[in-house]
All heavy atoms as an XYZ file, in Angstrom:
678
protein
N     -14.616      3.695     14.969
C     -14.297      2.640     15.906
C     -12.789      2.667     16.158
O     -12.001      2.846     15.243
C     -14.721      1.298     15.316
C     -14.556      0.166     16.259
S     -15.043     -1.474     15.671
C     -16.535     -1.222     14.813
N     -12.421      2.454     17.400
C     -11.006      2.496     17.744
C     -10.339      1.141     17.497
O     -11.003      0.107     17.389
C     -10.824      2.883     19.212
O     -11.231      1.809     20.050
N      -9.041      1.175     17.434
C      -8.252     -0.044     17.242
C      -8.473     -1.009     18.411
O      -8.565     -2.231     18.220
C      -6.775      0.350     17.144
C      -5.878     -0.675     16.588
C      -4.480     -0.060     16.460
C      -3.501     -0.949     15.796
N      -2.183     -0.322     15.674
N      -8.599     -0.484     19.617
C      -8.833     -1.299     20.799
C     -10.174     -2.022     20.711
O     -10.273     -3.211     21.027
C      -8.795     -0.424     22.073
O      -7.552      0.275     22.121
C      -8.963     -1.246     23.323
N     -11.196     -1.329     20.231
C     -12.515     -1.926     20.083
C     -12.487     -3.053     19.059
O     -13.052     -4.121     19.286
C     -13.548     -0.856     19.656
O     -13.518      0.207     20.596
C     -14.944     -1.435     19.576
N     -11.804     -2.830     17.955
C     -11.686     -3.865     16.925
C     -10.939     -5.064     17.492
O     -11.348     -6.218     17.292
C     -10.969     -3.317     15.666
C     -10.683     -4.430     14.679
C     -11.807     -2.241     15.011
N      -9.860     -4.814     18.204
C      -9.064     -5.895     18.788
C      -9.907     -6.742     19.739
O      -9.878     -7.974     19.685
C      -7.854     -5.312     19.520
C      -6.911     -6.355     20.059
C      -5.695     -5.712     20.697
C      -4.769     -6.768     21.271
N      -3.590     -6.184     21.900
N     -10.675     -6.092     20.605
C     -11.537     -6.816     21.543
C     -12.584     -7.635     20.797
O     -12.887     -8.763     21.175
C     -12.209     -5.838     22.508
C     -11.278     -5.296     23.558
C     -11.988     -4.326     24.479
C     -11.017     -3.744     25.487
N     -11.665     -2.733     26.351
N     -13.135     -7.072     19.738
C     -14.141     -7.781     18.945
C     -13.540     -9.012     18.271
O     -14.152    -10.081     18.239
C     -14.718     -6.836     17.896
O     -15.626     -7.501     17.073
N     -12.328     -8.873     17.741
C     -11.678     -9.985     17.043
C     -11.274    -11.116     17.987
O     -11.153    -12.261     17.561
C     -10.448     -9.481     16.282
C     -10.734     -8.580     15.082
C      -9.433     -8.054     14.494
C     -11.549     -9.300     14.027
N     -11.075    -10.815     19.256
C     -10.709    -11.848     20.220
C     -11.797    -12.909     20.358
O     -11.526    -14.045     20.724
C     -10.376    -11.223     21.577
C      -9.058    -10.479     21.583
C      -8.791     -9.731     22.877
O      -9.666     -9.680     23.766
O      -7.682     -9.159     22.986
N     -13.030    -12.556     20.029
C     -14.145    -13.490     20.118
C     -14.268    -14.412     18.911
O     -15.093    -15.328     18.904
N     -13.468    -14.205     17.872
C     -13.530    -15.007     16.646
C     -12.652    -16.247     16.796
O     -11.575    -16.185     17.377
C     -13.019    -14.207     15.450
C     -13.960    -13.157     14.941
C     -14.448    -12.145     15.763
C     -14.350    -13.158     13.615
C     -15.299    -11.182     15.285
C     -15.197    -12.188     13.122
C     -15.679    -11.195     13.960
N     -13.104    -17.369     16.221
C     -12.209    -18.526     16.143
C     -11.430    -18.435     14.823
O     -11.647    -17.525     14.020
C     -12.974    -19.847     16.260
C     -13.937    -20.118     15.108
O     -13.775    -19.523     14.021
O     -14.841    -20.955     15.285
N     -10.496    -19.364     14.589
C      -9.612    -19.304     13.413
C     -10.396    -19.295     12.098
O     -10.076    -18.539     11.182
C      -8.633    -20.465     13.440
N     -11.419    -20.100     11.991
C     -12.220    -20.165     10.766
C     -12.950    -18.861     10.481
O     -13.017    -18.404      9.334
N     -13.487    -18.263     11.524
C     -14.188    -16.987     11.365
C     -13.218    -15.884     10.949
O     -13.561    -15.031     10.128
C     -14.897    -16.601     12.667
C     -16.065    -17.498     13.016
C     -16.626    -17.228     14.392
O     -15.837    -16.923     15.326
O     -17.847    -17.327     14.549
N     -12.015    -15.900     11.527
C     -11.010    -14.903     11.139
C     -10.612    -15.062      9.679
O     -10.481    -14.077      8.953
C      -9.768    -15.007     12.027
C      -9.891    -14.408     13.417
C      -8.648    -14.706     14.235
C     -10.134    -12.912     13.352
N     -10.419    -16.317      9.234
C     -10.086    -16.555      7.823
C     -11.182    -16.015      6.914
O     -10.908    -15.368      5.908
C      -9.885    -18.047      7.565
C      -8.498    -18.511      7.827
C      -8.282    -19.947      7.329
N      -7.557    -20.666      8.345
C      -8.076    -21.457      9.282
N      -9.356    -21.705      9.304
N      -7.317    -22.031     10.179
N     -12.440    -16.291      7.278
C     -13.559    -15.834      6.456
C     -13.630    -14.306      6.431
O     -13.853    -13.697      5.383
C     -14.882    -16.412      6.969
C     -16.052    -16.130      6.061
C     -15.848    -16.658      4.654
O     -15.484    -17.821      4.467
N     -16.039    -15.820      3.656
N     -13.399    -13.678      7.562
C     -13.403    -12.221      7.632
C     -12.312    -11.635      6.739
O     -12.552    -10.700      5.972
C     -13.199    -11.758      9.079
C     -13.102    -10.256      9.301
C     -14.410     -9.569      8.905
C     -12.754     -9.955     10.741
N     -11.115    -12.213      6.812
C     -10.004    -11.728      5.988
C     -10.324    -11.902      4.508
O     -10.078    -11.007      3.696
C      -8.686    -12.432      6.372
C      -8.250    -11.968      7.764
C      -7.589    -12.146      5.349
C      -7.134    -12.784      8.369
N     -10.899    -13.043      4.133
C     -11.263    -13.272      2.732
C     -12.350    -12.305      2.267
O     -12.317    -11.822      1.128
C     -11.709    -14.715      2.524
C     -10.586    -15.748      2.620
C     -11.162    -17.159      2.560
C      -9.559    -15.541      1.530
N     -13.311    -12.004      3.131
C     -14.354    -11.028      2.784
C     -13.751     -9.646      2.557
O     -14.083     -8.953      1.591
C     -15.417    -10.945      3.880
C     -16.295    -12.183      3.949
O     -16.289    -12.986      2.984
O     -16.984    -12.354      4.981
N     -12.848     -9.240      3.452
C     -12.199     -7.934      3.313
C     -11.343     -7.916      2.048
O     -11.339     -6.935      1.302
C     -11.350     -7.616      4.569
C     -12.274     -7.407      5.773
C     -10.469     -6.397      4.341
C     -11.563     -7.344      7.099
N     -10.637     -9.013      1.788
C      -9.804     -9.144      0.581
C     -10.644     -8.947     -0.674
O     -10.248     -8.246     -1.601
C      -9.154    -10.526      0.581
C      -8.284    -10.829     -0.614
C      -6.942    -10.487     -0.613
C      -8.795    -11.476     -1.735
C      -6.122    -10.780     -1.698
C      -7.987    -11.768     -2.818
C      -6.659    -11.419     -2.801
O      -5.861    -11.699     -3.872
N     -11.829     -9.542     -0.685
C     -12.718     -9.460     -1.844
C     -13.293     -8.058     -2.034
O     -13.420     -7.585     -3.155
C     -13.886    -10.461     -1.684
O     -13.335    -11.764     -1.499
C     -14.778    -10.462     -2.895
N     -13.596     -7.379     -0.943
C     -14.317     -6.111     -1.021
C     -13.449     -4.860     -1.019
O     -13.922     -3.781     -1.353
C     -15.316     -6.029      0.138
C     -16.396     -7.076      0.020
C     -17.333     -7.066      1.192
C     -18.346     -8.188      1.027
N     -19.253     -8.277      2.152
N     -12.171     -4.983     -0.664
C     -11.330     -3.799     -0.544
C     -10.083     -3.910     -1.421
O      -9.260     -4.814     -1.229
C     -10.907     -3.609      0.910
O      -9.923     -2.611      1.027
N      -9.951     -2.965     -2.341
C      -8.782     -2.947     -3.226
C      -7.495     -2.792     -2.414
O      -6.492     -3.456     -2.687
C      -8.929     -1.789     -4.217
C      -7.797     -1.672     -5.192
C      -8.010     -0.496     -6.129
C      -6.813     -0.319     -7.043
N      -6.952      0.836     -7.908
N      -7.518     -1.927     -1.409
C      -6.332     -1.692     -0.587
C      -5.944     -2.939      0.199
O      -4.769     -3.292      0.276
C      -6.566     -0.517      0.380
C      -6.691      0.822     -0.299
C      -8.108      1.107     -0.823
O      -9.035      0.318     -0.535
O      -8.268      2.102     -1.530
N      -6.943     -3.624      0.777
C      -6.662     -4.849      1.526
C      -6.104     -5.922      0.604
O      -5.179     -6.644      0.968
C      -7.921     -5.351      2.221
N      -6.648     -6.021     -0.608
C      -6.166     -7.000     -1.584
C      -4.693     -6.736     -1.904
O      -3.871     -7.655     -1.934
C      -7.000     -6.952     -2.856
C      -6.586     -7.974     -3.897
C      -7.473     -7.880     -5.124
C      -7.229     -8.931     -6.156
N      -5.901     -9.372     -6.400
N      -4.353     -5.482     -2.114
C      -2.969     -5.122     -2.437
C      -2.025     -5.488     -1.285
O      -0.965     -6.071     -1.498
C      -2.889     -3.631     -2.727
C      -1.540     -3.163     -3.173
C      -1.521     -1.673     -3.525
O      -2.567     -1.117     -3.896
O      -0.433     -1.090     -3.423
N      -2.426     -5.185     -0.067
C      -1.599     -5.478      1.103
C      -1.441     -6.983      1.295
O      -0.331     -7.489      1.500
C      -2.197     -4.840      2.373
C      -2.071     -3.314      2.291
C      -1.526     -5.373      3.643
C      -2.900     -2.569      3.314
N      -2.545     -7.721      1.222
C      -2.485     -9.166      1.438
C      -1.750     -9.885      0.316
O      -1.044    -10.871      0.557
C      -3.891     -9.728      1.627
C      -4.568     -9.302      2.942
C      -6.046     -9.665      2.928
C      -3.875     -9.915      4.136
N      -1.893     -9.411     -0.917
C      -1.138     -9.995     -2.025
C       0.359     -9.828     -1.798
O       1.135    -10.755     -1.999
C      -1.524     -9.355     -3.364
C      -2.861     -9.825     -3.896
O      -3.372    -10.864     -3.416
O      -3.398     -9.166     -4.810
N       0.757     -8.641     -1.372
C       2.176     -8.388     -1.107
C       2.663     -9.211      0.088
O       3.774     -9.721      0.088
C       2.434     -6.900     -0.877
C       3.900     -6.578     -0.749
C       4.711     -6.535     -1.868
C       4.465     -6.335      0.488
C       6.069     -6.254     -1.761
C       5.817     -6.055      0.612
C       6.623     -6.015     -0.515
N       1.824     -9.364      1.087
C       2.180    -10.162      2.262
C       2.404    -11.625      1.869
O       3.351    -12.263      2.327
C       1.076    -10.058      3.319
C       1.363    -10.846      4.568
C       2.240    -10.356      5.529
C       0.759    -12.075      4.785
C       2.513    -11.079      6.678
C       1.030    -12.807      5.938
C       1.901    -12.300      6.874
O       2.167    -13.022      8.012
N       1.546    -12.148      0.988
C       1.643    -13.547      0.564
C       2.843    -13.775     -0.350
O       3.544    -14.778     -0.232
C       0.359    -13.974     -0.132
N       3.067    -12.847     -1.284
C       4.177    -12.964     -2.247
C       4.866    -11.602     -2.338
O       4.520    -10.774     -3.167
C       3.653    -13.386     -3.646
C       4.812    -13.577     -4.605
C       2.806    -14.630     -3.555
N       5.847    -11.364     -1.462
C       6.491    -10.040     -1.423
C       7.480     -9.812     -2.576
O       8.670    -10.040     -2.438
C       7.193    -10.023     -0.071
C       7.416    -11.447      0.261
C       6.324    -12.228     -0.408
N       6.959     -9.363     -3.705
C       7.799     -9.070     -4.872
C       8.185     -7.592     -4.811
O       7.490     -6.719     -5.326
C       7.041     -9.379     -6.168
C       7.903     -9.262     -7.404
O       9.045     -8.773     -7.290
O       7.426     -9.650     -8.480
N       9.302     -7.331     -4.165
C       9.734     -5.960     -3.903
C      10.074     -5.222     -5.194
O       9.722     -4.046     -5.349
C      10.913     -5.942     -2.920
C      10.418     -6.472     -1.578
C      11.501     -4.547     -2.770
C      11.497     -6.719     -0.556
N      10.715     -5.889     -6.132
C      11.079     -5.232     -7.399
C       9.828     -4.781     -8.154
O       9.774     -3.666     -8.672
C      11.907     -6.173     -8.260
N       8.828     -5.628     -8.195
C       7.574     -5.278     -8.882
C       6.899     -4.093     -8.192
O       6.428     -3.169     -8.848
C       6.637     -6.489     -8.880
C       5.299     -6.233     -9.527
C       4.408     -7.459     -9.449
C       3.023     -7.159     -9.957
N       2.108     -8.290     -9.750
N       6.856     -4.120     -6.869
C       6.215     -3.043     -6.111
C       6.966     -1.730     -6.300
O       6.359     -0.678     -6.465
C       6.165     -3.420     -4.634
C       5.332     -2.526     -3.782
C       3.898     -2.407     -4.201
C       3.072     -3.610     -3.975
N       1.668     -3.450     -4.354
N       8.294     -1.778     -6.335
C       9.095     -0.580     -6.555
C       8.796      0.017     -7.922
O       8.598      1.231     -8.044
C      10.584     -0.892     -6.418
C      11.536      0.284     -6.644
C      11.279      1.391     -5.631
C      12.970     -0.198     -6.555
N       8.744     -0.827     -8.955
C       8.405     -0.342    -10.297
C       7.026      0.293    -10.320
O       6.811      1.334    -10.945
C       8.464     -1.478    -11.323
C       9.885     -1.910    -11.625
O      10.817     -1.126    -11.344
O      10.052     -3.033    -12.146
N       6.084     -0.330     -9.616
C       4.719      0.190     -9.542
C       4.710      1.593     -8.929
O       4.068      2.512     -9.442
C       3.909     -0.755     -8.647
C       2.462     -0.863     -8.955
C       1.830     -1.916     -8.063
O       2.014     -3.121     -8.354
O       1.181     -1.521     -7.073
N       5.439      1.767     -7.825
C       5.474      3.066     -7.164
C       6.254      4.100     -7.971
O       5.930      5.282     -7.935
C       6.029      2.943     -5.746
C       5.017      2.361     -4.793
C       5.259      1.168     -4.132
C       3.798      2.995     -4.565
C       4.321      0.629     -3.265
C       2.859      2.465     -3.711
C       3.117      1.287     -3.061
O       2.190      0.755     -2.215
N       7.268      3.656     -8.691
C       7.991      4.580     -9.565
C       7.039      5.131    -10.626
O       7.034      6.326    -10.901
C       9.168      3.883    -10.247
C      10.370      3.700     -9.381
C      11.480      3.030    -10.163
C      12.716      2.818     -9.344
N      13.777      2.152    -10.115
N       6.233      4.257    -11.217
C       5.270      4.687    -12.233
C       4.232      5.619    -11.631
O       3.869      6.617    -12.230
C       4.586      3.477    -12.866
C       5.506      2.683    -13.761
C       4.816      1.453    -14.290
C       5.803      0.580    -15.056
N       5.216     -0.707    -15.426
N       3.741      5.287    -10.437
C       2.755      6.145     -9.768
C       3.341      7.521     -9.480
O       2.686      8.533     -9.676
C       2.311      5.533     -8.453
C       1.318      4.444     -8.580
C       0.834      4.060     -7.204
N       0.104      2.820     -7.235
C      -0.331      2.203     -6.157
N      -0.104      2.713     -4.962
N      -1.002      1.074     -6.258
N       4.586      7.561     -9.010
C       5.236      8.826     -8.698
C       5.386      9.686     -9.922
O       5.135     10.891     -9.895
N       5.761      9.087    -11.040
C       5.901      9.817    -12.290
C       4.551     10.356    -12.734
O       4.426     11.501    -13.117
C       6.477      8.901    -13.393
O       7.727      8.414    -12.933
C       6.666      9.644    -14.688
N       3.519      9.528    -12.632
C       2.181      9.937    -13.039
C       1.694     11.095    -12.187
O       1.160     12.067    -12.693
C       1.194      8.757    -12.926
O       1.692      7.679    -13.696
C      -0.176      9.139    -13.423
N       1.891     11.009    -10.880
C       1.456     12.078     -9.980
C       2.184     13.367    -10.309
O       1.580     14.426    -10.414
C       1.682     11.680     -8.503
C       1.482     12.867     -7.588
C       0.761     10.548     -8.112
N       3.490     13.291    -10.492
C       4.277     14.487    -10.786
C       3.869     15.106    -12.116
O       3.806     16.317    -12.238
C       5.762     14.160    -10.828
S       6.451     13.855     -9.194
N       3.600     14.290    -13.113
C       3.266     14.813    -14.432
C       1.894     15.469    -14.480
O       1.617     16.283    -15.340
C       3.347     13.693    -15.465
C       4.788     13.279    -15.732
C       4.893     12.066    -16.632
O       3.854     11.468    -16.958
O       6.019     11.718    -16.995
N       1.008     15.117    -13.543
C      -0.332     15.693    -13.564
C      -0.417     16.992    -12.780
O      -1.416     17.676    -12.844
C      -1.368     14.698    -12.996
O      -1.000     14.364    -11.650
C      -1.464     13.460    -13.843
N       0.614     17.355    -12.066
C       0.610     18.601    -11.297
C       1.020     19.768    -12.180
O       1.551     19.602    -13.258
C       1.575     18.495    -10.125
C       1.146     17.465     -9.126
C       2.084     17.437     -7.977
N       1.636     16.440     -7.028
C       2.053     16.373     -5.796
N       2.913     17.241     -5.348
N       1.619     15.444     -4.991
N       0.787     20.957    -11.668
C       1.179     22.143    -12.409
C       2.703     22.211    -12.493
O       3.398     21.637    -11.658
C       0.645     23.392    -11.706
O       1.304     23.563    -10.470
N       3.250     22.908    -13.461
C       4.705     22.975    -13.629
C       5.441     23.458    -12.387
O       6.486     22.949    -12.047
C       4.895     23.947    -14.794
C       3.610     23.906    -15.532
C       2.548     23.616    -14.508
N       4.901     24.429    -11.675
C       5.603     24.932    -10.489
C       5.591     23.893     -9.378
O       6.592     23.685     -8.710
C       4.974     26.244     -9.984
O       3.583     26.019     -9.748
C       5.166     27.355    -10.964
N       4.467     23.226     -9.178
C       4.384     22.189     -8.152
C       5.280     21.025     -8.538
O       5.986     20.464     -7.707
C       2.938     21.693     -8.000
O       2.105     22.806     -7.737
C       2.812     20.690     -6.889
N       5.259     20.675     -9.818
C       6.070     19.553    -10.297
C       7.549     19.801    -10.024
O       8.234     18.954     -9.475
C       5.831     19.334    -11.786
C       6.756     18.324    -12.395
N       6.646     16.974    -12.126
C       7.818     18.452    -13.218
C       7.594     16.328    -12.776
N       8.308     17.201    -13.446
N       8.027     20.956    -10.368
C       9.452     21.225    -10.184
C       9.815     21.281     -8.700
O      10.910     20.893     -8.319
C       9.849     22.524    -10.888
O       9.133     23.608    -10.338
N       8.884     21.721     -7.869
C       9.165     21.797     -6.438
C       9.273     20.413     -5.812
O      10.035     20.204     -4.881
C       8.068     22.594     -5.745
N       8.540     19.464     -6.340
C       8.524     18.123     -5.756
C       9.390     17.124     -6.507
O       9.622     16.031     -6.015
C       7.084     17.589     -5.700
C       6.239     18.338     -4.733
N       6.316     18.120     -3.379
C       5.318     19.309     -4.914
C       5.467     18.924     -2.770
N       4.850     19.649     -3.674
N       9.867     17.470     -7.660
C      10.628     16.533     -8.476
C      11.857     16.014     -7.733
O      12.105     14.813     -7.695
C      11.047     17.180     -9.793
C      11.750     16.231    -10.723
C      12.092     16.905    -12.031
C      12.800     15.938    -12.953
N      13.189     16.573    -14.192
N      12.603     16.895     -7.109
C      13.794     16.488     -6.382
C      13.459     15.577     -5.219
O      14.137     14.587     -4.967
N      12.385     15.875     -4.520
C      11.954     15.063     -3.383
C      11.601     13.650     -3.838
O      12.056     12.671     -3.259
C      10.756     15.723     -2.701
C      10.135     14.873     -1.633
C      10.764     14.723     -0.398
C       8.928     14.220     -1.844
C      10.201     13.938      0.596
C       8.366     13.437     -0.859
C       8.997     13.305      0.352
O       8.440     12.525      1.335
N      10.802     13.534     -4.898
C      10.405     12.219     -5.414
C      11.613     11.445     -5.922
O      11.730     10.246     -5.712
C       9.366     12.343     -6.524
C       8.050     12.856     -6.053
N       7.291     12.193     -5.128
C       7.363     13.977     -6.366
C       6.188     12.867     -4.893
N       6.201     13.961     -5.627
N      12.523     12.121     -6.574
C      13.708     11.455     -7.104
C      14.569     10.904     -5.972
O      15.106      9.809     -6.075
C      14.518     12.415     -7.988
C      15.552     11.706     -8.835
C      14.933     10.675     -9.764
O      13.950     10.937    -10.423
N      15.497      9.492     -9.799
N      14.670     11.644     -4.862
C      15.434     11.162     -3.712
C      14.816      9.875     -3.165
O      15.533      8.939     -2.819
C      15.462     12.226     -2.607
C      16.395     13.368     -2.877
C      16.333     14.368     -1.737
C      17.104     15.620     -2.057
N      16.981     16.644     -1.025
N      13.497      9.840     -3.083
C      12.813      8.647     -2.583
C      13.075      7.460     -3.500
O      13.437      6.376     -3.053
C      11.294      8.892     -2.449
C      11.036      9.913     -1.335
C      10.556      7.591     -2.178
C       9.615     10.360     -1.252
N      12.916      7.662     -4.794
C      13.136      6.581     -5.763
C      14.568      6.087     -5.698
O      14.834      4.894     -5.672
C      12.743      7.029     -7.190
C      11.228      7.237     -7.275
C      13.219      6.041     -8.228
C      10.754      7.940     -8.516
N      15.508      7.019     -5.655
C      16.925      6.631     -5.614
C      17.268      5.870     -4.342
O      18.000      4.893     -4.371
C      17.824      7.853     -5.752
C      17.767      8.436     -7.151
O      17.378      7.780     -8.109
N      18.146      9.696     -7.264
N      16.740      6.322     -3.206
C      17.054      5.645     -1.953
C      16.454      4.248     -1.921
O      17.061      3.321     -1.421
C      16.550      6.450     -0.751
O      15.149      6.438     -0.704
N      15.289      4.056     -2.524
C      14.668      2.727     -2.578
C      15.405      1.806     -3.539
O      15.495      0.618     -3.318
C      13.202      2.811     -3.012
C      12.354      3.665     -2.121
C      11.997      2.928     -0.859
N      11.041      3.684     -0.100
C      11.190      3.990      1.175
N      12.246      3.603      1.824
N      10.286      4.685      1.800
N      15.952      2.367     -4.599
C      16.651      1.557     -5.608
C      17.959      1.004     -5.059
O      18.421     -0.032     -5.493
C      16.930      2.383     -6.856
O      15.727      2.805     -7.448
N      18.554      1.704     -4.131
C      19.848      1.280     -3.587
C      19.713      0.112     -2.627
O      20.667     -0.554     -2.312
C      20.508      2.435     -2.851
C      20.996      3.500     -3.800
C      21.750      4.572     -3.029
N      21.636      5.810     -3.777
C      21.342      6.982     -3.266
N      21.150      7.108     -1.976
N      21.228      8.046     -4.007
N      18.533     -0.137     -2.115
C      18.329     -1.193     -1.097
C      18.329     -2.559     -1.698
O      18.169     -2.916     -2.728
C      17.016     -0.989     -0.363
C      17.075      0.232      0.506
C      15.806      0.402      1.258
N      15.868      1.630      2.014
C      14.887      2.070      2.729
N      13.775      1.414      2.813
N      15.000      3.184      3.386
């Protein structure tokens, strides 16, 4: 389904129906829950720490050659985010 189709479909919803739809998606989708939680309470420091841990985990699970090739790239991302 295209974004335009979804948009047209949502135009027919009233405020209560939209709230219920968002709550249903929040309940059923881990990704939606993460996005909406951050939207409601944007704790940037916590999210940065979370992504730093994920980046380390991803790098450590790769082969040594892949890890070394991407280590500098990941470190640049972490460093640039830390400075903000």
